[in-house]
C-alpha positions in Angstrom: 79.4 26.0 -3.6 79.7 23.0 -5.8 78.3 23.4 -9.3 77.0 19.8 -9.3 74.8 20.6 -6.3 73.3 23.6 -8.0 72.7 21.6 -11.2 71.1 18.8 -9.2 68.9 21.2 -7.3 67.7 22.8 -10.5 67.0 19.4 -12.1 65.0 18.3 -9.1 63.0 21.5 -9.0 62.3 21.3 -12.7 61.2 17.7 -12.4 58.9 18.6 -9.5 57.4 21.4 -11.6 56.8 18.9 -14.5 55.0 16.5 -12.2 52.9 19.3 -10.7 51.8 20.5 -14.1 51.1 16.9 -15.2 48.8 16.3 -12.3 47.2 19.8 -12.7 46.4 19.1 -16.3 45.0 15.6 -15.4 42.7 17.2 -12.8 41.5 19.8 -15.3 40.9 17.0 -17.9 38.8 15.1 -15.4 36.7 18.2 -14.6 36.2 18.9 -18.3 35.1 15.3 -18.8 32.6 15.6 -16.0 31.2 18.8 -17.5 31.2 18.1 -21.2 31.6 14.3 -21.6 34.9 14.9 -23.4 38.5 15.3 -22.2 39.4 17.9 -24.9 37.7 20.1 -27.4 36.3 18.6 -30.6 38.6 18.9 -33.7 36.2 21.2 -35.5 36.2 23.8 -32.7 40.0 24.0 -32.5 41.7 27.1 -34.0 43.9 26.6 -37.1 47.1 27.2 -35.1 46.1 24.5 -32.6 45.4 22.1 -35.4 48.7 22.9 -37.0 50.6 22.3 -33.7 48.8 19.0 -33.2 49.8 17.8 -36.7 53.3 19.3 -36.6 54.4 17.9 -33.2 54.5 14.2 -34.3 56.3 15.2 -37.5 58.9 17.1 -35.6 59.4 14.4 -33.0 59.8 11.7 -35.7 62.2 13.9 -37.6 64.2 14.6 -34.5 64.4 10.9 -33.6 65.5 10.1 -37.1 68.3 12.7 -36.9 69.3 11.5 -33.4 69.4 7.9 -34.6 71.4 8.5 -37.7 73.5 11.6 -37.4 74.0 12.7 -33.7 76.4 11.6 -31.0 73.6 9.2 -29.8 73.7 7.2 -33.0 74.6 3.5 -32.6 78.2 2.5 -33.4 79.3 0.2 -36.1 77.6 -3.2 -35.7 75.1 -2.0 -33.1 71.4 -1.8 -33.7 70.8 0.7 -30.9 72.3 2.1 -27.8 70.6 2.6 -24.4 70.5 6.4 -24.7 68.7 6.4 -28.1 66.3 3.7 -26.8 65.3 5.9 -23.8 64.8 8.9 -26.1 62.7 6.8 -28.5 60.6 5.6 -25.6 60.0 9.1 -24.3 59.1 10.3 -27.9 56.7 7.4 -28.3 55.0 8.1 -25.0 54.6 11.7 -26.0 53.1 10.8 -29.3 50.7 8.3 -27.8 49.6 10.8 -25.2 49.0 13.5 -27.8 47.0 11.2 -30.0 45.0 10.0 -27.0 44.2 13.7 -26.1 43.0 14.3 -29.7 40.9 11.1 -29.7 39.1 12.0 -26.5 
């Protein structure tokens, strides 16, 4: 059996699982909004570990992007401002941060 076929199947299954969990979380958020008027718990009712994770995630993502942009194999070459791979990673990180801040806001 071809290893590329196995890797592709695992990738498609993983992507399908991610989409399923995204839609399941969105459904749960809508139900929570209907019951309580809020999408998520208020900040003062969160446990300290949850608060720490909400604060730490943006710091880790920004630090990881800084490292990727400056020191990794994805860093732009001489004379380049960016390369497509780092632009996609930056876009995904930005969407993750926007989504997490939106969840805290609501």
